[in-house]
C-alpha positions as CSV (number, residue, x, y, z in Angstrom):
1,M,-10.7,23.4,-22.6
2,I,-8.9,23.2,-25.9
3,V,-5.5,23.2,-26.0
4,D,-5.1,24.0,-29.2
5,S,-6.3,24.6,-32.6
6,A,-5.9,24.7,-36.3
7,V,-6.7,24.5,-40.1
8,Y,-4.0,22.7,-41.8
9,E,-4.0,23.2,-45.8
10,D,-1.1,21.5,-48.2
11,G,0.9,20.7,-45.0
12,Q,0.9,24.2,-43.7
13,R,-0.6,25.7,-40.7
14,T,-3.7,28.5,-41.7
15,D,-5.1,30.4,-39.5
16,S,-8.8,29.5,-41.2
17,P,-11.5,29.1,-38.6
18,V,-12.4,25.6,-38.2
19,E,-16.0,26.6,-38.9
20,E,-14.6,27.7,-42.5
21,R,-12.1,25.7,-43.5
22,P,-11.5,25.3,-47.1
23,P,-11.6,22.1,-49.4
24,G,-9.0,19.4,-48.7
25,S,-7.9,20.6,-45.4
26,F,-7.7,19.0,-42.7
27,V,-8.1,20.0,-38.8
28,W,-6.2,19.2,-35.6
29,I,-8.2,20.1,-32.4
30,G,-6.8,19.2,-28.7
31,L,-8.4,19.4,-26.1
32,R,-8.1,18.4,-21.9
33,D,-10.4,16.9,-19.2
34,P,-13.4,18.6,-21.9
35,T,-17.1,19.0,-20.0
36,P,-19.7,17.5,-22.0
37,D,-20.8,21.2,-22.6
38,E,-17.5,22.3,-24.5
39,F,-17.8,19.1,-26.5
40,D,-21.0,19.6,-27.7
41,S,-20.0,22.0,-30.2
42,I,-17.2,19.5,-31.7
43,E,-19.6,16.3,-31.7
44,R,-22.3,18.6,-33.9
45,E,-19.6,20.6,-36.3
46,F,-18.4,17.2,-37.0
47,E,-21.3,15.2,-36.3
48,L,-19.2,12.5,-34.1
49,H,-20.6,8.6,-33.5
50,P,-22.5,8.3,-30.1
51,L,-20.8,5.4,-29.1
52,A,-17.2,7.3,-29.2
53,V,-18.4,10.1,-27.3
54,E,-19.9,8.7,-24.7
55,D,-16.7,6.8,-24.4
56,A,-14.8,9.7,-23.8
57,F,-16.5,10.4,-20.8
58,E,-15.9,7.1,-19.4
59,A,-12.5,6.4,-17.6
60,H,-10.5,3.5,-17.1
61,Q,-10.9,2.6,-21.2
62,R,-9.5,-0.1,-22.1
63,P,-6.7,0.2,-25.3
64,K,-8.5,-0.1,-28.8
65,I,-9.6,1.2,-32.0
66,E,-12.5,0.9,-33.3
67,K,-14.4,2.1,-36.6
68,F,-17.3,3.7,-36.6
69,G,-18.3,4.6,-40.4
70,G,-15.3,6.8,-41.7
71,M,-14.1,7.7,-38.6
72,L,-11.6,5.6,-36.6
73,F,-11.3,6.2,-32.7
74,L,-8.5,5.1,-30.7
75,V,-8.1,4.7,-26.8
76,L,-4.4,5.5,-25.7
77,K,-2.9,5.6,-22.5
78,T,0.0,8.1,-21.4
79,A,2.6,7.0,-19.5
80,R,4.9,9.6,-16.3
81,Y,7.1,7.9,-14.0
82,V,7.2,10.1,-10.7
83,D,10.1,9.3,-9.0
84,P,10.1,10.4,-6.0
85,D,6.6,8.4,-5.0
86,E,7.8,5.5,-7.1
87,V,4.4,5.7,-9.1
88,V,3.8,5.7,-12.5
89,E,0.9,8.1,-13.6
90,I,-1.5,6.2,-16.2
91,G,-3.4,9.2,-17.7
92,E,-6.5,8.4,-20.8
93,L,-5.9,9.5,-24.3
94,L,-9.1,9.2,-26.9
95,V,-8.5,10.1,-30.9
96,F,-11.3,10.5,-33.3
97,C,-9.6,10.6,-36.2
98,G,-12.0,11.3,-39.6
99,P,-10.7,12.3,-43.0
100,D,-10.9,15.9,-42.4
101,Y,-10.0,16.1,-38.9
102,V,-8.3,14.5,-35.8
103,I,-9.4,15.5,-32.3
104,T,-8.0,14.5,-29.3
105,V,-9.2,14.2,-25.8
106,L,-6.6,14.1,-22.9
107,H,-7.1,12.8,-19.5
108,G,-5.4,13.1,-16.5
109,E,-1.9,14.5,-15.6
110,G,0.5,12.3,-17.3
111,G,1.3,13.6,-21.7
112,S,1.4,16.0,-24.1
113,L,0.8,16.2,-27.6
114,A,2.7,19.4,-28.1
115,G,5.9,18.0,-29.4
116,A,3.9,15.4,-31.4
117,R,2.1,18.2,-32.9
118,S,5.2,20.6,-33.3
119,A,7.7,18.3,-35.1
120,L,4.5,17.4,-37.7
121,E,4.2,20.8,-38.1
122,A,8.2,21.0,-39.2
123,D,7.5,18.7,-41.5
124,P,4.9,20.3,-44.6
125,E,5.8,16.8,-46.5
126,R,4.2,14.4,-43.9
127,M,1.3,16.7,-42.6
128,R,0.5,17.1,-46.5
129,L,-0.7,12.8,-45.8
130,G,-3.8,14.2,-43.7
131,P,-5.0,13.5,-40.5
132,T,-3.4,9.8,-40.7
133,A,-0.1,11.5,-40.6
134,A,-0.6,13.5,-37.4
135,L,-3.3,10.0,-35.9
136,H,0.8,8.5,-36.3
137,A,2.4,11.5,-34.5
138,I,0.1,11.3,-31.4
139,L,0.8,7.2,-31.3
140,D,4.4,8.0,-31.7
141,T,4.6,10.4,-28.9
142,V,3.0,8.5,-26.3
143,V,4.5,5.2,-26.7
144,D,8.0,6.8,-26.5
145,D,7.1,8.6,-23.7
146,Y,6.9,4.6,-22.2
147,G,10.4,4.8,-22.0
148,P,11.6,7.1,-19.1
149,A,8.6,5.6,-18.0
150,I,10.5,2.2,-18.1
151,D,13.8,3.4,-17.2
152,G,12.2,4.8,-13.6
153,L,11.1,1.8,-13.2
154,Q,13.9,-0.2,-13.5
155,N,16.5,2.4,-11.9
156,D,14.0,1.8,-8.4
157,V,14.1,-2.2,-9.6
158,D,18.2,-1.9,-9.8
159,E,18.3,-0.1,-6.2
160,V,15.9,-2.9,-5.0
161,E,18.2,-5.8,-5.8
162,S,21.7,-3.6,-4.4
163,Q,19.8,-3.1,-1.4
164,L,18.7,-6.7,-1.5
165,F,22.0,-8.6,-1.7
166,S,24.2,-5.4,0.5
167,S,25.1,-6.5,4.7
168,D,21.9,-3.7,5.3
169,R,19.6,-6.2,7.4
170,V,16.4,-4.7,5.7
171,N,12.8,-5.8,4.5
172,L,12.1,-4.6,1.1
173,V,9.0,-6.5,1.0
174,E,6.4,-3.2,0.9
175,R,8.2,-1.4,-1.8
176,I,8.9,-4.7,-4.1
177,Y,4.8,-5.3,-4.1
178,K,4.5,-1.5,-4.6
179,L,6.3,-1.8,-7.8
180,Q,4.6,-4.8,-8.6
181,R,1.5,-3.2,-8.6
182,E,2.7,-0.1,-10.5
183,T,4.4,-2.3,-12.8
184,L,1.6,-4.9,-13.8
185,G,-1.1,-1.4,-14.0
186,F,2.0,0.1,-16.6
187,R,2.1,-3.3,-18.8
188,R,-2.1,-3.3,-19.0
189,A,-2.1,0.0,-20.6
190,V,0.4,-1.6,-22.9
191,A,-0.2,-5.0,-23.8
192,P,-3.3,-4.7,-25.3
193,L,-2.1,-1.7,-28.6
194,V,-0.2,-4.8,-30.2
195,D,-3.1,-6.5,-31.2
196,P,-5.0,-3.4,-32.7
197,L,-1.3,-2.5,-34.0
198,D,-1.0,-5.3,-36.3
199,R,-4.6,-5.1,-37.5
200,L,-4.4,-1.1,-38.1
201,I,-1.0,-2.1,-40.3
202,R,-2.7,-5.3,-42.0
203,G,-5.0,-3.2,-43.5
204,Q,-7.9,-3.8,-41.5
205,F,-8.6,0.0,-40.9
206,E,-8.2,2.5,-43.7
207,V,-5.2,4.9,-43.2
208,H,-2.9,7.1,-45.3
209,D,-1.0,4.7,-47.9
210,G,2.4,6.9,-47.2
211,V,1.6,6.2,-43.0
212,R,0.9,2.7,-43.2
213,E,4.4,1.9,-42.6
214,Y,5.4,4.6,-39.9
215,F,2.9,2.4,-37.8
216,R,4.9,-0.4,-37.9
217,D,7.4,1.1,-36.3
218,V,5.1,2.6,-33.7
219,L,4.3,-1.5,-32.7
220,D,7.5,-2.3,-32.6
221,H,7.9,0.2,-29.8
222,V,5.1,-1.3,-28.2
223,I,6.3,-4.5,-28.5
224,R,10.2,-4.1,-26.6
225,A,7.9,-1.7,-23.8
226,R,6.0,-5.1,-23.1
227,E,8.9,-7.4,-22.6
228,M,10.7,-5.1,-20.7
229,L,8.2,-4.9,-18.4
230,D,7.6,-8.2,-18.2
231,G,11.5,-8.2,-17.7
232,I,10.6,-6.2,-14.8
233,R,8.0,-7.8,-13.0
234,D,9.8,-11.1,-13.2
235,L,12.7,-9.2,-11.6
236,L,10.4,-8.3,-9.1
237,A,9.0,-11.4,-8.4
238,G,12.2,-13.2,-8.0
239,S,13.5,-10.3,-6.0
240,L,10.4,-10.6,-3.8
241,Q,11.2,-14.4,-3.3
242,A,14.8,-13.8,-2.7
243,N,14.1,-11.1,0.4
244,L,11.7,-13.9,1.9
245,T,14.7,-16.1,1.6
246,Q,16.8,-14.2,3.6
247,V,13.9,-12.6,5.8
248,G,14.1,-16.6,7.2
249,V,17.5,-17.2,7.3
250,R,17.9,-14.0,8.9
251,Q,15.3,-14.8,11.8
252,N,16.6,-18.4,12.1
253,E,21.0,-16.9,12.2
254,D,18.8,-14.9,15.7
255,T,17.2,-17.8,16.5
256,R,20.1,-20.2,17.1
257,K,22.1,-16.7,17.9
258,I,19.9,-16.6,21.1
259,S,19.2,-20.1,21.9
260,A,23.6,-20.3,21.6
261,W,23.7,-17.5,24.6
262,V,20.8,-19.2,26.4
263,A,23.0,-22.0,26.6
264,I,26.2,-20.0,28.0
265,V,24.0,-18.3,30.8
266,A,22.6,-21.2,32.0
267,V,25.6,-22.7,33.2
268,P,26.4,-19.7,36.0
269,T,22.6,-19.2,36.9
270,A,22.6,-23.1,37.6
271,I,26.1,-23.2,39.5
272,A,25.3,-19.5,41.3
273,G,21.8,-21.6,42.5
274,I,23.2,-24.4,44.1
275,Y,25.7,-22.3,45.8
276,G,22.5,-19.9,46.8
277,M,20.8,-23.1,48.6
278,N,22.3,-21.4,51.8
279,F,22.6,-25.2,52.8
280,E,25.6,-25.7,56.0
281,N,28.0,-28.8,54.2
282,M,28.5,-27.8,50.9
283,P,31.1,-28.8,48.1
284,E,33.9,-26.4,48.9
285,L,32.2,-24.5,51.6
286,K,35.3,-24.4,54.3
287,W,38.3,-24.2,51.1
288,H,39.2,-20.4,50.7
289,L,40.2,-21.3,47.4
290,G,36.9,-22.3,46.8
291,Y,35.5,-19.0,45.6
292,P,37.9,-18.6,42.9
293,A,37.7,-22.4,41.9
294,V,34.0,-22.1,41.0
295,L,34.7,-18.8,39.1
296,L,37.0,-20.6,37.1
297,V,34.7,-23.1,36.3
298,I,32.2,-21.5,35.3
299,A,34.5,-19.7,32.8
300,T,35.4,-22.5,31.7
301,I,32.8,-24.2,31.4
302,C,31.3,-20.9,29.7
303,A,34.1,-20.9,26.9
304,F,33.9,-23.7,25.9
305,L,30.3,-23.3,24.7
306,Y,31.6,-20.6,22.8
307,Y,34.0,-22.2,21.3
308,R,31.4,-24.9,19.9
309,F,28.8,-22.4,18.7
310,K,30.8,-20.2,17.3
311,R,32.6,-23.2,15.5
312,A,29.3,-24.3,14.9
313,G,28.0,-21.0,13.5
314,W,25.5,-20.4,15.4
315,L,27.4,-17.1,17.5
């Protein structure tokens, strides 16, 4: 469906129909999850390249910038962090940018361009720079949304580290693995943008000269986002290794404790087993202090074993 559509002339939004737009103006159309039938009239109106249109309806495209004649075609990934589920929802945004039009096609839940449109409409000087000014506003909004998603991941990684080195005996392998999966998927959405944006800044794609420098700031943000995700990935890898090491140490501690208690319990078991054999001639059988003497011997040996195991760190 069409989310918003407007014709911009001399930096101002007008009420002109798209089909009757005046010379020198440009159109900005935003769509969300359109069907091929809904997109067909737009394709014919702006004579969009068939290969770009085909990509617009194929899911899971890699982030990229391509040129088809006088049109730039961009595939971007939007990101939104859902904290209760600890997942990064990745959406897909496709942008057709021509001499007198900008068309955006948004797939998925993440991302909204309403803020980008409103901010640009409030700045007529930038809006006068044409479709590539709108292109920058779109890119800047998408990349800025990476920040809160990265912060959400970082908060959960901090929680993992706190739990990892707390006194609670918890196994965090599953949570760490899920966060690693989300981080790697997020990085695959961010990292491929670096090279296309660098090529755009170096002039391999035609954009308005007054806008080109703005894309450098977007590139800096993308590089910073990639580096932060690399840092989170490394922290999670270290946390996973530390967790596995802790599990091994705890298993060894449990084994030592069990062995120590088995050794202590074996003493009264062995002595009681001897006296339970029911032979007539047995040590201290006729001695009236025999029973307490045996109990004293058992207690003494068990106390000595407990002391030695405690001193050795087994208990």
